[in-house]
N, C-alpha and C positions, 0 to 999 in steps of 0.2 A: 486805840484799836487799829491794827495794821491791815490795810486792804479793805477796810469797811467803808460804809457810806459817809462816815463823818471825817474821812481823811481829807485834810485841807488841800494837799497837793493834787489830789484827784479832782477836787471841786474846781480848781483854777484852770484845768486843761479843757479847752474848747474842742468840740467836734470839728473835723475838717469839712469845709464847705466846697462843693464843686464849683469851679469858675464858670462852667457852662452846663446847661441841663443835659442829662444823658440822652444820647441819640439812639434811636432804635436801629437794630442791625440791618433791617431791610432798607430803611431810609438812607443809611450810610452807603450801602452798596449802590443804591440808585443815584446818589449824588456823584459817586466816583465814575459811574458810567457816563454821566452827562458832563463831566469836567473836561477841561482842555488837556491836550497831550503836550506836555512841555518838552519831552525828549524824543527826537525822531528814532525810529527803529529801522536799522539797515537790514536788507534781505541777506540771507545766507549766501555765500559764494556758490556758484553753480559747480557741481561735481561732474565727474565723467559721465555718469548715468544721465544727468540732466542735459548735457551737451549732446549725447547720442539721441536722446528723445527729441530734442529740438531739431536736429538734423533730419531725423526720420520724418518729423512733421513737415519740414520744408520739402523733402522729396515727395511725400505723399501729396502735398498741395500741387506740386509741379505735374505729377502724373494725372491728378484730377483735372488740372487745367488743360493738359493735352488731350485727355479723354473726351472733354467736352468742347474741343475745337470745332469750328464749323465743318460740316460735312464736305463742303467744296474744297477746303484745304486738305483734308485727309484724302479725298478722292484724287486730288492732283498728285499727292505723294504716291499713292498706289499706282496711278497711271504712269508716273515717271519710272517707278521701279519696273513696271511691266514693259515699258518701252526699252529700257536698258537691257532687260533679259532677252526680249525679242531681237533687238539689234545684235547682241552678242551671238545668239543662236543662229541668226540669219547669216552673219559674216562667217561663222564657222561652217555652215552648210555650203556657202558659196565657195569657200576654200576647198572643201572636200569635192565639190563638183568640178573645180578647175583641175585638181589632181586626177580625178577619174577620167575627165575628158582627155588629159594629156596621155594617160595610159592607153586609152582608146586609139588616139592618133599614132602613138608610137608603135603599136602592134599591127597596124593596118598592112604593112608590107607582108607580114606573115600570113594573115588570114586571106590575103589575095591569092597566095599560093595554095593554101589549104582548100578554099572554096572554088578556085579557078575562075575568079571574077575580078575585073579591074575597077570595080566600084570603089570610089574614094570620097569620103565625106568632106575632107579638107579641100580637095579639088573642086567639088561641087559648090562649096561656099566661097572659096577664093575667086572662082571665075564669075561669080555674081558681080564682083566689084572690080576685078582686074582681068582683062582679056590678054591673052598671050602670056609672055613670060612674067614672072614675079607674083604669081597668084598664091604661092605657098605661104608667105608670111601673113597677108590679110586673111587667107583661108584658115590658118591656124588660130589667128586672133579671134575670128568669129566663132570658131569651134569651141575654144576655151570660154568665150563669153556665154555661149549657149549652156555649157556645162555649169558655169557659175550661177546663171539664172535658175536652171533646173535644181541645182543643189540648194540654193536659198529657199526656193518654194518647198522642196522636199523637207527641209529642216523645220519649216513652220507647221506642216501637216503631220510630220512624223509622230508627235506625242499623241495624236488622236487615234492612231492605229497601233494596237499592242502587237507584241510578237517579236521574234528575233530580228536584230538589225539587218542581218544579211538577207533574210527572207523579205523584209520590207523594202530593202534597196533593189533587189532583183525584181520584185513585183512592180515597183515604180518604173524601173527601166523598161521592162517588157510592156507595161501599159503604154508608155510613150511610143514604143515601136508599133504596137497594134493600133494606136490612135492616129499616128502620122503616116503610116505606110500607104494607106489608101490615097494620099495626096501626091504620090509620086507621079501620077499621070500628069499633073500640072507641071512638074519639072520637065517631063519629056516633051511637053508642048510649048512651054513658055520660058524655059531657062535661056539666057542669052547665049550660052555656049553649049546648047543641047546637042549640036552636031559633033561636038568633041567629047561628049560624055557617053557612057554606056547606058542603054535603054533600061529602065527599071520596071516599067509596067509588065507584068507577067514573067518577070525574071526570078525564077525560084532560087537560083544560086545567090543572087543579090539579096533576096528576102531572108534566106538563112544566114547570110553574111551579116546583115543588119541586126538580125535577132541575136546572134552571138555578140556583136559589139554592144548592144544594149544590155545584155546579160552581164557582160564583163563590167560595163560602166556601173550597173546597179550594185554589183558585188563590192567594188571599190568604194563607191559613194556611201553605201550603207555602213560599212565598217569604219570608214574615216569619220563620217558624221557622228557615229556613236562615240568614238574616241574623243573627237574635238568637243562635243557637247556633254561629255560625261560629268563635268563639274559646273555646268551652266546654271544649275538650279541654285536659288538663294537659300541660305540657312533659315529654317522655319523660325519665326519670331517667338512662337510659344515655347521653344526649347531653350531660349535665352533666360538664365536665372534672373529673377527680380528680387533685389534685396532692399531692406528698409533700415539697416543698422549703420548706415554711413559708409558701407563698403560696396564694391562692385561698380558696374557701369550704369549710371543713371540714365544715359542716353538710350541704352538698350531697353531699360525698364520703361522709359517714357514711350518709345516707339511700340513696344509690346503692348502697352496699355491702350494705345490708339487702335491697334489691330483687334484687340479683344472686344472693344466697345462696338 
């Protein structure tokens, strides 16, 4: 009988025996998780996007560091920037005052004829330090120095008062005239060369002459100071673009962050 139970060939074949007992699927997964790692796994090489992200993180960290710098350090930087701006503005104002004072002195021979008065500011100042001949040069030097001092002071207070530059300059010049003219009595009584100078107290021609000179001085000062200090303001830091993609100026970004905090 072929294929039957009495087939001797079939009776001689033994069933295959497993060398090890069957392991449950959950147990096998658990053993693999606890097993040692024989082969190291290398990280994938950094691509362009990863490099950009790392660079952005580094820049962000720098900005945060500068943002949280001590207040004393940031205050010193702000004060330094303010000093630089004030120094530049003051120097420009002094230069404008020197030029305005030079115009004042240069036109004096003309206004002496127009007003019929021999009053001369350069002579008045020069004879304070030099009697006799040779007073012209020291007198002019003192006159220009006065113009520089007034121009420097004017440039510092000018931002406080709005309005056209010419009007501000004229107002400042006439204010000086009104403020100092009452002191001319001291000049008449105590100037070393008072006998050589024209009397100023009660002198209407000299008063009008001085008013004209201060008006002219204010006109020149106001216009020149406006031109000289037109670009004295710093660029606002908030207008500087801050980028985090690895491009741009990180110094501007960092400084901008310190100002925002």
